[in-house]
N, C-alpha and C positions, 0 to 999 in steps of 0.2 A: 438772475439764475446762474447758478455756479456751474461751470463746465468742467467734465471729468477728462483729464489729459492722461492718455495712456501712450506709452512707449511702444516701439514695434515688438520688442521682446516681451513686454507684458501682455500685449495683445495675443502674441503666438501662445504664451503659456495659458492665457485664459481661454483660448479657442482650443487648444489641446484638452483642456479639462471639459470643455462642453462636447466636443466631437468625440474624444476617445477616453472616456473613463477608465476603460480597461487597461490603457496603457499604463496610467499612474498605478493602477493596483498590481500589474506584472512586475513593475519596476522594483517593488519592495521584494520579491522572490528572487533567488539566486537563479542563475541560467540553467542550472541542472534540474531544479524543481519546474521551472517553465518547459523545459523539454519533456519531463516526464508527464506533466500536466496536459500538454498540447499533443504529444505523441505516446500516450499510455501504451505500455508493453503488457500482453497478456490478459486483456480484459475479457472476461466471459465467465463461463461456468463448466464444471465437469460434472459427470453423473455422481451425485451425493451417495447413491444406494449402491455403487461399486465398491467392492472389498478393498480395493488397492487405490482408493481416493479417500484423503482425509479433509475435512472441512472445518474450518475455524471461523466463527462469527464473533466479533468483539465490538464494543462501542464505549465512546466516552459521553457519558450523560451531560457533562459540563458544557460541552462545545456541540454535542449533537452528530459527531463523526461516527459512522458505522462502517466496519470493513469485514467482507467476506473473502477469505484466501483458502484457496483448495489446491491440494498437491496431488499428483499422481505418482504412485511408486511401483517401480517394475520388480519381477521376481528376485533380483539381486539386491533390493534395497536401495536402489537409486532414484532420486526423484526425476522423472522424465518429462513431467509437465507440471505447470503452475498457473492458475488463473486467479483474477480478483475482480470484485465488484466493490466499490467504495462510494458512499455519500458522505460527502465532507468537502473540506477546502482543498486547494491546490497541493498543499503540503501533505495532507492526508493521502490524496490520489498519487502523488509523487512516491510516498514512502511506501504504498502497496505496490505500485509498478516496479520499484527497486527491488522489493523483497522478493517478488516473483523471479525477477531476472537472477538474483542471488541463489536462490534455492535450487534452480535447476541445476541437475548434473552433481548435486552432492548427495551424500547418503542422509539418512534419517538424523544420525548423530551429528554429522557436520552441520546440517541445517540447525540444529539446536545451538550451535555455537554462535549464530548471527544474533549481534546484540543491537539494542535500539541506538547506541552511541555510536556504532559503525555507520548505521543507516543516516543519523543526523549528521555525522561528519561529511559523509559523502555528498549529501545533498546541501550542506552548509544551512542547515536549519537554525533559526534564531532561538533563543530561549523559551519565548512564547509559543513556540510551534513545536517543542521536543515531544508533546503528548502524541503527536501524530507518528512519531518514529517508534514511541512505546507501544502504541496500538498495533503497528506492524508487526514488532516482536511478538506481542501477545497473540496476534492472528497466525503468525508461524507456528509458535508453541500449541495453540489450540488445533490447528490442523493436524499437526504431528501427534499430538495426543488422540485425536479422533482416529487416525490411522492405526496407531498402535492398539486401541481398543478393539477395533475391527479385526485386526490379526489376532488377538488374543481370543477373540469370540470365534473366529475360524478354527484356531488350534483346538478349543475346547469341543467344537462340533465334531472334529475329527476322532477325539478321544471318545465321545459319546458313541459315534457311530462304529468304531471298533470294538466297543465293549459288549 
């Protein structure tokens, strides 16, 4: 019968694979992605029926990632809060988390300038994960669009009421 001979380093590598597969999975992500994944910022929801809250819901059918990003805007047009819920990989969660951090404190117009390339660069996303940063940009745009539609409806209601 043949005997299998393993060195200490081979055994250690083998045992790490058995004991901690999450370690090998996390090692392929940049530390910024891991940080946002393990400590996501601004998880939750805002009142979608509120007129000063915009909601964006986007998804990528190819990978199954779905992002909901919400913004709350004050009377001066500044984004004062942002929340997200994401179903997806670590890069999708990190992209959503970072997006909420970046939109806070910005005007609606400033938030529109956030690009997926900026998110990808900040998180050091590999090319295979760029769709996650694209989803985050799409979610920001969708939330801003929803907010603007609510503001337009609000103005139309004022005009009707004054007529």
